Phi, psi and omega in degrees: 000310181299318179304310185291318179299316179291330178289317173291330182227059189296336185258006182261148174277115182248158185236134174247118182258114183283154187299149176290177178287151180226127177305325186267099184261026179297152172269151178236115185054044179079358183255137178245170184294324177303317182299316181298317179303308186289326182292319177299312180303321180292324183281313182299326186289344181289342188253130185295328180268008175254132173255133185261129176243115182276113181265013184300330176256020188279335176239140178301150182273051176238144182304332187290353180255013183226145180258007175242174182285340180257009178055049179256318178256125183291149174270189179304319178292315177303318182281344174297314180293320185292309177299322176295316181292321182286322173303313187291318180293321179298316181295334175290322183278338185262000000 
């Protein structure tokens, strides 16, 4: 995916947003979300025009900021925090 993206947009500044924190830290087939986050980061960092943004702390790690029981999907307040953090990070990179 990243290779094709960079081929299609070689002169563009691209961003890879890593997943946010999830309250359900169960592993699936021995793999965790943190492992997936590191895997994606390792691939994306190989491309010069991709900036990796780690979003793990963009939403507070508290149930009040999520609308579901597993703390995976932010509610309006959670997205407010996410948007503010993302804006600040993009402003630094642009």
